[in-house]
N, C-alpha and C positions, 0 to 999 in steps of 0.2 A: 639144360634148355635154358634157366636163367642166368647162367654165367654166360652162356653164349650171347643172350639177348643183352646184358649188361655192357658186354666187351663191344656189342654193335653201337650200343647209345653212346657210348666213351670215344666211339670213333666219329661220333656226330650225328648218326641216324637212331631217331627215339621211335620205334613202332608204337609204343603205348601213347605217346603223343599225337600220333596220326590217327590212332584208333579214337581216342578221346574227341578229337575234330569231327570225325565221322559222326559221332553220336550226337556232337553238339549242334551240328547242322542238319540233322535228320528232319527235324519239323519244317525248316526253311525249306530243304529241297522238296519235301512232300506237298507243300503248299502250291507248287507250279505243277503238279501233277494233272494231266487231262485225261479225256476218256480211254485213250489208246494205251495209256501206261499199264503193264502187266508185271512189274517188278518192283523191288524194294531197294533201296540205297543199301549199299554195301555188298552186293553180289558181284560176280565176275564181269557181267556185261549187263547193258540195260536193254530191256525187252519193249517193244512197242507195237501193238496190234493194229494194222491198217484198216480203215473202215471201208469195206468193199462196197457198202451200200452207197457211200456217198461218191465214189470216185467208179466211172465206167471202165476207163483205160488208164489207170494210174502210172504216173512217170515220177520217180523219186529224183529231188534235186539237193544238191548237197553243196556246201562251201566251209572254208576254214578261213580264219583270219586271227589276228593278234591285235595289239593295242598299240604297239611301236614304242616310241621313247616318250609317249605320254606317261608311261608308268615314272619316268624321272621325277615328274610333277608331283605323284602320289607319294613317292619316297621323300621328297623335298618337305611336303607338307604333313605327312602323316594320316593323310586321309585317303582311303582304300576302297569305300565301296562303290565311288561312281565309275571307276575303271571296270568294274565287272558290266555294269550297264553297257560301257563302251564295247566291250568284248561281244557281249550278245548281238549289239547293234550293228557291228561291222559284218558280221555273219548273215544276220537274217535279213537284212536290208540288200544284200547281194542275192539271196534267194528269192525274195518278194518280187524283183524285177522281172523274173520270168512268169509272174502270175501264180506262183506257188506260195501256199500256205505253210510255213514252218511247223514241224510236228515235234521234234525233239533237240535238245541241244547236250553237249558234253563240253567240259573244260578240261584243261591242262594247267596246273599251277605248280611249277618249280621253285625252289628256294634253296639255299645253303643251310640254314638252320630255321627249321619250322617254328613260328610263332603263333599260336593258336588265335589269338585275337585279331591279327593282323589278317590270316588266312580266312577265319570266318567273315570278317567284314568284305573280302573281296568276294566270297559265295554268296553272301546276303546280295550284294550288288548284281551277281551274276542271276541271282534268283528273281530280282526286281525286273532285270532285263527281260528274262523270260515271260513273266507275267505282262509285261508291257507289248510283249511279241506274241502272246497267246500259245507259246509252246511250253514243253516240259522239260525241265532239267532232271534226266535220267541217269547221269553218270558223270564221272570225272576221274582224274588222276591227281594225287598230291605226292610230288617227288621232292625227298628231302637229300640233296646232294652236296655235302660238305665240300667247300673248296670251289665250287663252282661259280657262286654267288657272291658279291659283296655284303657285308652285315646288313640287315634290314631291307635286302632287295629280292626280287623275284621276278619271274617271267610267265606270261599267260599266253595261252592258246586256246582258240574255241573251234568248236566243231558242229554244224548243224545240219539237219536233213529235213526237207520239206516234201510236199507232193502237189501235183497238178494234174488234171486230165489232159492228156495228149493233145486232143483239139482246142485246148485253152492256153497252151504254151505262147507266151509272149517273147519274140524274138526278133523284132523289129521288120520282119518281111513283109508286112503289111504299110509300112510306112511309105507315103508318097508325097509328091508336090502338093502344096497347099495345106497341109496338116500344121496344127499350131502346136507350139512349144510351151508348156506350163512348168513353171519351177516352183517348187515348196520351200520355204525358208529352213535354214539351218538353225541350230541353238548355238553356233559360235563355231570353234574350230574343229568341232568332231575329232577326230583321231588322226589327223594327217597334217605333216608340215612341223611336227613339234621339234626336230632337229634343227631348224632355221630359227624356229620361235625361241627355244631355249639359247641359242648362240647369241641372237639380238638381245633379248630382254635381260638376261643374265650375265652374259660375257662382256657384250659391248656396251649395253647400258648401265650395268652394274646394279640392276634393281634387285629386290628380294620378293620373295614369294608373298609376304605379308605386307608389302607396299599397295598402294591403290594408284590408278591411273584416271584422272579427273574425266577425261573425255571418253572412257570406257565404263559404264555402269556395271554394276553385278558383283560387287565386293573387291576383295584383294585380288592381286595378281593370280594368286594361287586358285582362288574360288573361280575366276574368269576360265583360267586355263585346263581347269577340272570339269566344267560344264559338259554333262555327259552327251554323247552323240545322240541325236533324236532318231527314235524308232519309228518307221513310216508304215510298218506291216499292217496295222488295223486300219489304217486310212487307205492304202491301196488296195487292200481286199474288199474294203467298202465300195470304193469306185468301181471295182471290176463287176460288181453285181449290176449296175445300172449303164455304164458307159462301155464305148468301143475305145479301149487303150491299146493303141498298137507298138508302143515303144515305152520303156522305163529306163531310167539311167540313175545310178547312185553315184553320187558326185563325191569320189574318194581321192587318192592320191593321183596326180594327172589331170585333176580339175576339169574345166569344160572340154578343153582340146582333146584330151586323151580317152576320156569317157563316153562322150556322145557318140563318136563314130563307132563305137561297139556295137551300136543297135542301129545304124544307118545303112540302108542298101547301098551300093556303090555309086548309083545314078544321083543320089539325093546329098544336099548340103544343108546344114543347120544354120539360119541367120538368126543371131542373136543381137538384140538390141540392146547396147550398153545404156544403162540408166533406167532401165525398165524394172528393176528390183532393188530393194532394200540392202544395202551394203552394212553389215554389221559393222560397229564402230572397232571392234578389235582388228578388223581387217586394214581399216584406214589408217590406225595407229600403226601397225607393223609396216605398211608400206612407206608412210613419211618417214617414221624414224629409221628404218633400214635403206631406204631410197630403192625399194623393189622395184624394178620395172613391171609394167602392168600387164605384159604377157607372161612373165614369170608368176606373178600373183595368181593369174588365172589359170596357170599350170600346176601350182604348187598347194593352193589352197581351194576350198570350196566358195569363198568370198561371199558366203550368204545364201547358197542355193544347195540342199542337201539332197534333193530328190528332183528329177525331171520326168515330166511324162509327155508323151507326144500322142495327141489325138485329132481325129477329123474336126476342120474348123465349125463345123456345125454345131458340134458338141462343146466346144472350149468354154462358152460362157455358162453352161450350166455345170460344167466341171469346177469352175473357178468357185461358182455359189456353193456347190457341194463341199469343197474344200474348207471355205469359211464356216459352213455350218459344223465341219467336224473339228474346228478350233484350230486349222492349219493357216498359215500367212502366204496365200498363193500369189504368183505373178505372170502374166502373159509376157513371156520373154522374146518371143520371135515366132518364127515360120520354116517351112521346108521348101527350099526350091531346088530347081534341077541343077546338077553339078557336071561341069565337064571333066574331062579325064585329068586335067592338070592343075584343078582347083583344089583347095583344102577342104576338109569334110566340114570343118566349123569356121564360119565367118563372121566377124565382130563388125556392127555399124554403131555409127553415134561418137559423140565426145568422149574424152578420156573419163575412164571409169572413177579414177582416183584423182 
Protein backbone atom coordinates (compact mmCIF):
# COMPACT_ATOMS: atom_id res chain seq x y z
CA UNK A 1 0.00 0.00 0.00
CA UNK A 2 2.80 2.41 0.94
CA UNK A 3 4.63 1.68 -2.29
CA UNK A 4 1.53 2.42 -4.36
CA UNK A 5 0.98 5.65 -2.47
CA UNK A 6 4.59 6.68 -3.01
CA UNK A 7 4.32 6.02 -6.74
CA UNK A 8 1.11 8.07 -6.95
CA UNK A 9 2.83 10.94 -5.15
CA UNK A 10 5.76 10.69 -7.58
CA UNK A 11 3.22 10.98 -10.41
CA UNK A 12 2.08 14.28 -8.93
CA UNK A 13 -0.84 13.45 -6.63
CA UNK A 14 -0.09 13.63 -2.91
CA UNK A 15 -2.99 12.15 -0.94
CA UNK A 16 -1.35 12.91 2.39
CA UNK A 17 -1.10 16.59 1.46
CA UNK A 18 -4.79 16.69 0.56
CA UNK A 19 -5.68 15.03 3.86
CA UNK A 20 -3.59 17.58 5.76
CA UNK A 21 -5.47 20.36 3.98
CA UNK A 22 -8.83 18.93 5.09
CA UNK A 23 -7.59 18.79 8.67
CA UNK A 24 -6.22 22.33 8.57
CA UNK A 25 -9.48 23.85 7.31
CA UNK A 26 -11.78 21.90 9.62
CA UNK A 27 -12.27 24.79 12.08
CA UNK A 28 -12.66 27.36 9.28
CA UNK A 29 -15.37 25.33 7.59
CA UNK A 30 -17.24 24.41 10.78
CA UNK A 31 -17.38 28.11 11.72
CA UNK A 32 -19.89 28.57 8.87
CA UNK A 33 -22.26 25.85 10.05
CA UNK A 34 -25.85 26.81 10.63
CA UNK A 35 -28.69 25.01 12.40
CA UNK A 36 -29.49 22.67 9.52
CA UNK A 37 -26.02 21.12 9.12
CA UNK A 38 -25.97 17.51 10.35
CA UNK A 39 -22.64 16.34 8.96
CA UNK A 40 -18.93 16.93 9.53
CA UNK A 41 -16.29 17.86 7.01
CA UNK A 42 -14.56 14.85 5.48
CA UNK A 43 -17.58 12.71 4.68
CA UNK A 44 -18.64 11.56 1.24
CA UNK A 45 -21.50 14.07 1.11
CA UNK A 46 -22.83 17.06 3.03
CA UNK A 47 -26.13 16.68 4.85
CA UNK A 48 -28.54 19.52 5.59
CA UNK A 49 -31.93 19.24 7.32
CA UNK A 50 -34.59 21.62 6.03
CA UNK A 51 -36.57 23.49 8.69
CA UNK A 52 -40.13 22.40 7.85
CA UNK A 53 -41.59 24.61 10.58
CA UNK A 54 -40.20 27.71 8.87
CA UNK A 55 -41.40 26.89 5.34
CA UNK A 56 -44.95 25.81 4.51
CA UNK A 57 -44.37 24.89 0.88
CA UNK A 58 -40.59 24.99 0.37
CA UNK A 59 -38.98 25.25 -3.05
CA UNK A 60 -35.25 24.62 -3.40
CA UNK A 61 -33.28 27.10 -5.51
CA UNK A 62 -29.82 26.26 -6.85
CA UNK A 63 -27.01 28.09 -8.61
CA UNK A 64 -23.50 27.37 -9.82
CA UNK A 65 -20.81 29.77 -11.00
CA UNK A 66 -17.11 30.57 -11.03
CA UNK A 67 -14.85 33.59 -10.75
CA UNK A 68 -13.62 33.71 -14.36
CA UNK A 69 -10.32 35.30 -15.29
CA UNK A 70 -10.30 37.38 -12.12
CA UNK A 71 -8.33 34.38 -10.88
CA UNK A 72 -5.46 35.57 -13.07
CA UNK A 73 -5.15 38.64 -10.84
CA UNK A 74 -4.92 36.39 -7.79
CA UNK A 75 -2.13 34.40 -9.45
CA UNK A 76 -0.33 37.59 -10.41
CA UNK A 77 -0.49 39.16 -6.95
CA UNK A 78 -0.24 36.04 -4.82
CA UNK A 79 -3.39 37.11 -2.95
CA UNK A 80 -5.87 34.25 -2.83
CA UNK A 81 -8.42 34.85 -0.07
CA UNK A 82 -10.65 37.40 -1.80
CA UNK A 83 -11.53 35.21 -4.80
CA UNK A 84 -13.21 32.81 -2.37
CA UNK A 85 -15.61 35.59 -1.42
CA UNK A 86 -16.22 36.24 -5.13
CA UNK A 87 -17.03 32.59 -5.68
CA UNK A 88 -19.73 32.59 -3.01
CA UNK A 89 -21.07 35.98 -4.10
CA UNK A 90 -21.61 34.94 -7.71
CA UNK A 91 -23.76 32.01 -6.60
CA UNK A 92 -25.71 33.38 -3.63
CA UNK A 93 -26.51 36.70 -5.31
CA UNK A 94 -28.16 34.71 -8.09
CA UNK A 95 -30.17 32.72 -5.56
CA UNK A 96 -31.45 35.66 -3.51
CA UNK A 97 -32.99 37.38 -6.57
CA UNK A 98 -35.72 34.73 -6.41
CA UNK A 99 -36.45 35.66 -2.80
CA UNK A 100 -34.66 32.55 -1.54
CA UNK A 101 -32.33 32.36 1.45
CA UNK A 102 -29.09 30.45 0.70
CA UNK A 103 -28.80 27.34 2.89
CA UNK A 104 -25.50 25.77 2.00
CA UNK A 105 -22.52 26.00 -0.34
CA UNK A 106 -20.03 23.58 -1.89
CA UNK A 107 -16.82 24.37 -3.72
CA UNK A 108 -14.58 22.74 -6.30
CA UNK A 109 -10.86 23.61 -6.22
CA UNK A 110 -8.70 22.11 -8.97
CA UNK A 111 -4.97 22.58 -9.43
CA UNK A 112 -1.99 20.89 -11.03
CA UNK A 113 0.12 20.66 -7.87
CA UNK A 114 -1.58 21.27 -4.53
CA UNK A 115 -0.05 24.02 -2.42
CA UNK A 116 -1.62 23.84 1.00
CA UNK A 117 -1.21 27.50 1.99
CA UNK A 118 -2.70 28.71 -1.29
CA UNK A 119 -5.65 26.32 -1.10
CA UNK A 120 -6.24 27.17 2.55
CA UNK A 121 -6.34 30.90 1.74
CA UNK A 122 -8.94 30.28 -0.98
CA UNK A 123 -11.10 28.19 1.34
CA UNK A 124 -10.83 30.79 4.11
CA UNK A 125 -12.23 33.31 1.63
CA UNK A 126 -15.05 30.92 0.73
CA UNK A 127 -15.86 30.54 4.42
CA UNK A 128 -15.91 34.32 4.85
CA UNK A 129 -18.28 34.64 1.89
CA UNK A 130 -20.56 32.02 3.40
CA UNK A 131 -20.66 33.94 6.68
CA UNK A 132 -21.56 37.12 4.81
CA UNK A 133 -24.36 35.24 3.05
CA UNK A 134 -25.56 33.39 6.15
CA UNK A 135 -25.10 29.95 4.61
CA UNK A 136 -23.03 26.93 5.57
CA UNK A 137 -20.00 25.53 3.73
CA UNK A 138 -20.85 21.85 3.98
CA UNK A 139 -18.50 20.25 1.47
CA UNK A 140 -16.23 20.51 -1.50
CA UNK A 141 -13.66 18.83 -3.70
CA UNK A 142 -9.95 19.46 -3.90
CA UNK A 143 -8.61 17.94 -7.13
CA UNK A 144 -4.89 17.65 -7.75
CA UNK A 145 -4.39 17.02 -11.48
CA UNK A 146 -0.77 17.14 -12.69
CA UNK A 147 -0.36 18.62 -16.16
CA UNK A 148 -3.79 20.23 -16.25
CA UNK A 149 -2.87 23.68 -14.93
CA UNK A 150 0.22 25.92 -15.03
CA UNK A 151 2.37 26.20 -11.91
CA UNK A 152 0.71 28.14 -9.06
CA UNK A 153 -2.65 28.28 -10.83
CA UNK A 154 -6.03 26.72 -10.11
CA UNK A 155 -9.69 26.87 -11.07
CA UNK A 156 -12.73 27.35 -8.88
CA UNK A 157 -16.40 26.49 -9.14
CA UNK A 158 -19.11 27.04 -6.57
CA UNK A 159 -22.50 25.47 -5.96
CA UNK A 160 -25.22 26.87 -3.71
CA UNK A 161 -28.70 25.77 -2.66
CA UNK A 162 -31.34 27.98 -1.08
CA UNK A 163 -35.00 27.78 -0.14
CA UNK A 164 -38.10 29.93 -0.53
CA UNK A 165 -41.80 29.34 0.10
CA UNK A 166 -43.57 28.79 -3.21
CA UNK A 167 -45.96 31.72 -2.71
CA UNK A 168 -43.04 34.07 -1.98
CA UNK A 169 -41.01 33.35 -5.11
CA UNK A 170 -39.98 36.55 -6.92
CA UNK A 171 -40.03 36.06 -10.68
CA UNK A 172 -40.92 39.50 -12.03
CA UNK A 173 -44.47 38.54 -12.99
CA UNK A 174 -45.92 41.22 -10.68
CA UNK A 175 -43.91 44.05 -12.27
CA UNK A 176 -46.15 46.62 -13.93
CA UNK A 177 -46.10 50.11 -15.43
CA UNK A 178 -45.27 52.75 -12.84
CA UNK A 179 -42.98 50.59 -10.71
CA UNK A 180 -39.68 52.21 -9.81
CA UNK A 181 -36.18 50.86 -10.25
CA UNK A 182 -33.66 51.09 -7.42
CA UNK A 183 -30.00 50.25 -7.82
CA UNK A 184 -27.59 49.23 -5.07
CA UNK A 185 -23.95 50.20 -5.47
CA UNK A 186 -21.33 47.63 -6.37
CA UNK A 187 -17.92 47.46 -4.72
CA UNK A 188 -16.21 47.81 -8.09
CA UNK A 189 -15.77 45.40 -10.98
CA UNK A 190 -17.12 42.42 -9.02
CA UNK A 191 -16.27 39.35 -11.17
CA UNK A 192 -17.10 40.30 -14.75
CA UNK A 193 -15.20 41.81 -17.66
CA UNK A 194 -11.73 40.77 -16.50
CA UNK A 195 -10.56 39.48 -19.85
CA UNK A 196 -11.03 42.98 -21.26
CA UNK A 197 -9.62 44.60 -18.10
CA UNK A 198 -6.45 42.50 -18.18
CA UNK A 199 -5.90 43.11 -21.88
CA UNK A 200 -6.31 46.86 -21.46
CA UNK A 201 -4.35 47.42 -18.24
CA UNK A 202 -1.55 44.89 -18.51
CA UNK A 203 -1.11 44.36 -22.25
CA UNK A 204 -2.02 47.66 -23.89
CA UNK A 205 -1.09 50.05 -21.06
CA UNK A 206 1.82 47.98 -19.78
CA UNK A 207 0.96 48.56 -16.13
CA UNK A 208 1.84 46.26 -13.25
CA UNK A 209 -0.34 44.96 -10.43
CA UNK A 210 1.82 46.98 -8.01
CA UNK A 211 1.25 50.28 -9.86
CA UNK A 212 -1.35 52.79 -8.68
CA UNK A 213 -3.88 54.84 -10.62
CA UNK A 214 -4.15 58.40 -9.35
CA UNK A 215 -7.82 58.83 -10.19
CA UNK A 216 -8.86 55.43 -8.79
CA UNK A 217 -8.51 55.17 -4.99
CA UNK A 218 -8.19 51.84 -3.24
CA UNK A 219 -4.49 50.96 -3.28
CA UNK A 220 -2.53 49.26 -6.04
CA UNK A 221 -4.02 48.01 -9.28
CA UNK A 222 -3.91 44.53 -7.79
CA UNK A 223 -5.87 45.70 -4.74
CA UNK A 224 -8.49 47.45 -6.86
CA UNK A 225 -8.98 44.52 -9.22
CA UNK A 226 -9.23 42.03 -6.35
CA UNK A 227 -11.88 43.98 -4.43
CA UNK A 228 -14.40 41.24 -3.55
CA UNK A 229 -17.84 41.08 -5.12
CA UNK A 230 -20.42 42.52 -2.75
CA UNK A 231 -22.79 39.96 -1.24
CA UNK A 232 -26.34 41.36 -1.07
CA UNK A 233 -28.10 38.41 0.56
CA UNK A 234 -28.71 39.79 4.04
CA UNK A 235 -29.76 43.17 2.63
CA UNK A 236 -32.32 41.67 0.26
CA UNK A 237 -33.71 39.27 2.84
CA UNK A 238 -34.11 42.18 5.26
CA UNK A 239 -36.07 44.19 2.67
CA UNK A 240 -38.33 41.24 1.91
CA UNK A 241 -39.60 41.27 5.49
CA UNK A 242 -41.25 44.68 5.07
CA UNK A 243 -41.59 45.62 1.41
CA UNK A 244 -43.27 44.47 -1.80
CA UNK A 245 -40.33 43.68 -4.03
CA UNK A 246 -41.56 42.46 -7.40
CA UNK A 247 -38.28 42.04 -9.26
CA UNK A 248 -34.60 41.63 -8.36
CA UNK A 249 -31.70 41.66 -10.81
CA UNK A 250 -28.10 40.64 -10.18
CA UNK A 251 -25.97 42.76 -12.54
CA UNK A 252 -23.28 40.42 -13.84
CA UNK A 253 -21.98 39.63 -17.33
CA UNK A 254 -24.26 41.32 -19.84
CA UNK A 255 -24.68 44.36 -17.62
CA UNK A 256 -27.94 46.29 -17.61
CA UNK A 257 -29.12 45.34 -21.10
CA UNK A 258 -28.97 41.57 -20.75
CA UNK A 259 -29.86 41.11 -17.08
CA UNK A 260 -32.81 43.44 -16.49
CA UNK A 261 -34.98 41.86 -19.24
CA UNK A 262 -34.67 38.50 -17.47
CA UNK A 263 -37.29 39.62 -14.92
CA UNK A 264 -39.49 41.92 -17.01
CA UNK A 265 -42.89 40.90 -18.38
CA UNK A 266 -43.01 41.22 -22.18
CA UNK A 267 -45.26 44.28 -22.02
CA UNK A 268 -42.86 46.24 -19.82
CA UNK A 269 -39.63 48.14 -20.43
CA UNK A 270 -37.15 49.60 -17.96
CA UNK A 271 -36.34 53.29 -18.44
CA UNK A 272 -32.96 54.06 -16.86
CA UNK A 273 -31.86 57.64 -16.26
CA UNK A 274 -28.15 57.99 -16.97
CA UNK A 275 -26.45 60.09 -14.35
CA UNK A 276 -28.77 58.89 -11.59
CA UNK A 277 -26.09 56.80 -9.90
CA UNK A 278 -22.44 57.04 -8.90
CA UNK A 279 -20.11 55.45 -11.44
CA UNK A 280 -17.10 53.98 -9.65
CA UNK A 281 -13.82 55.58 -10.87
CA UNK A 282 -12.45 52.27 -12.15
CA UNK A 283 -15.14 52.22 -14.84
CA UNK A 284 -14.42 55.79 -15.93
CA UNK A 285 -10.72 54.96 -16.10
CA UNK A 286 -11.30 51.86 -18.23
CA UNK A 287 -13.72 53.62 -20.55
CA UNK A 288 -11.37 56.54 -21.14
CA UNK A 289 -8.15 54.57 -21.54
CA UNK A 290 -9.74 51.91 -23.68
CA UNK A 291 -12.00 54.27 -25.62
CA UNK A 292 -14.79 51.79 -24.95
CA UNK A 293 -18.21 52.81 -26.36
CA UNK A 294 -20.82 53.55 -23.70
CA UNK A 295 -23.18 50.80 -24.83
CA UNK A 296 -20.36 48.26 -24.58
CA UNK A 297 -19.47 49.48 -21.09
CA UNK A 298 -23.07 49.02 -19.99
CA UNK A 299 -23.17 45.51 -21.42
CA UNK A 300 -19.76 44.36 -20.15
CA UNK A 301 -19.54 45.83 -16.66
CA UNK A 302 -21.88 46.61 -13.78
CA UNK A 303 -20.75 50.28 -14.05
CA UNK A 304 -21.32 50.84 -10.33
CA UNK A 305 -24.61 48.97 -9.75
CA UNK A 306 -24.40 45.41 -8.46
CA UNK A 307 -28.04 44.70 -7.70
CA UNK A 308 -31.34 46.18 -8.89
CA UNK A 309 -34.74 45.91 -7.23
CA UNK A 310 -38.10 46.86 -8.74
CA UNK A 311 -40.79 48.06 -6.34
CA UNK A 312 -44.16 49.85 -6.39
CA UNK A 313 -43.65 53.63 -6.54
CA UNK A 314 -45.51 54.01 -3.24
CA UNK A 315 -42.76 52.10 -1.43
CA UNK A 316 -39.63 53.31 -3.21
CA UNK A 317 -38.71 56.12 -0.83
CA UNK A 318 -39.00 53.90 2.23
CA UNK A 319 -36.95 51.23 0.50
CA UNK A 320 -34.24 53.79 -0.23
CA UNK A 321 -34.19 54.83 3.43
CA UNK A 322 -34.02 51.23 4.61
CA UNK A 323 -31.14 50.49 2.25
CA UNK A 324 -29.19 53.42 3.67
CA UNK A 325 -29.91 52.14 7.18
CA UNK A 326 -28.44 48.81 6.08
CA UNK A 327 -25.22 50.62 5.06
CA UNK A 328 -25.90 50.24 1.35
CA UNK A 329 -25.61 53.03 -1.22
CA UNK A 330 -28.90 53.05 -3.15
CA UNK A 331 -29.99 55.09 -6.18
CA UNK A 332 -33.36 55.69 -7.83
CA UNK A 333 -32.43 54.67 -11.37
CA UNK A 334 -35.70 54.95 -13.25
CA UNK A 335 -39.10 53.39 -13.72
CA UNK A 336 -41.16 50.88 -15.69
CA UNK A 337 -43.11 51.95 -18.77
CA UNK A 338 -45.33 50.13 -21.24
CA UNK A 339 -43.37 48.50 -24.05
CA UNK A 340 -44.49 48.06 -27.64
CA UNK A 341 -43.54 44.93 -29.52
CA UNK A 342 -40.61 46.41 -31.45
CA UNK A 343 -39.06 48.33 -28.54
CA UNK A 344 -36.03 47.19 -26.53
CA UNK A 345 -36.64 46.06 -22.96
CA UNK A 346 -34.14 48.54 -21.52
CA UNK A 347 -34.02 52.18 -22.58
CA UNK A 348 -31.46 54.73 -21.38
CA UNK A 349 -32.27 58.42 -21.17
CA UNK A 350 -30.12 61.44 -20.47
CA UNK A 351 -26.66 62.66 -21.40
CA UNK A 352 -23.61 60.46 -21.84
CA UNK A 353 -22.72 58.42 -18.80
CA UNK A 354 -18.96 58.75 -19.30
